[in-house]
N, C-alpha and C positions, 0 to 999 in steps of 0.2 A: 844360413843365408836364405832369405825369403825369395820366392819366385812368384811374382804377380802374374795372374792370367792376363790375357789381352783385355778382357773386360775391366779388370782391376786397374790396369795401366791407363785405359781410357778415362775411367772415373777419377783417377789421381790427377790427370791433366785437367779435366773439366772442373775439378774442385780445388785445384791448386794445393794438393797434398803431396809432399815429397816422400821419396823412398825412406829417408831417415825418420820422418814422422811415423810412417807405417811400422818401421822397425821398433820405434819407441813405444808405440801402442801395444804391440805384441810382447815386447820384452817386459814392460811394467804397466799393465793395465790397471785402471781404477775399478773396473767392473768386468767380470767374465760371465758368460752364460752360453747355452747351446741353443741354436735356432731349431726350428721345427723339422729340419732335415738332418739334424744331428751334428751340424758343423759348429766348431767352437768359435765364439765371437768375443772380441775384446774391445772395450771402450776406454778412452783416456782423454782427459782435457789437455789440449796442447794449444798454446797461444789463444786462449779464450774460445776455442772451438772444441766440441766433443766429436772425436773421430772414432768411428767404428770400423774394425777390420774383421772380416770373416775369412777363416782358413778352412781348408778341406778336412773333413773328419778322417779321411784316408791318408792324407799327407799334410801334416801341420806346417810344412814349409811352403805350401802352395796357397797363395792368397786368391780367394774367390772374388771378393769385391771390397771396396773401400768407400765409406760413406761419411759425409760431414752431416752430423745430426742436427746442426744448427741452421741449415739452409734448406 
């Protein structure tokens, strides 16, 4: 089970991204990479939007932030 940070929850609300969409991105990403801080990043196209989820390098169940790459 993923645990979004306060920041991630705020971004999810602002960007109309559901918890289920975040789970889907992490479970089956189209692209994965590591950011400059070493955190794993996952990107997936959902409903014609590219959603990026960043999780903590120390705890992969902790969601650092969620981004809609198309806005």
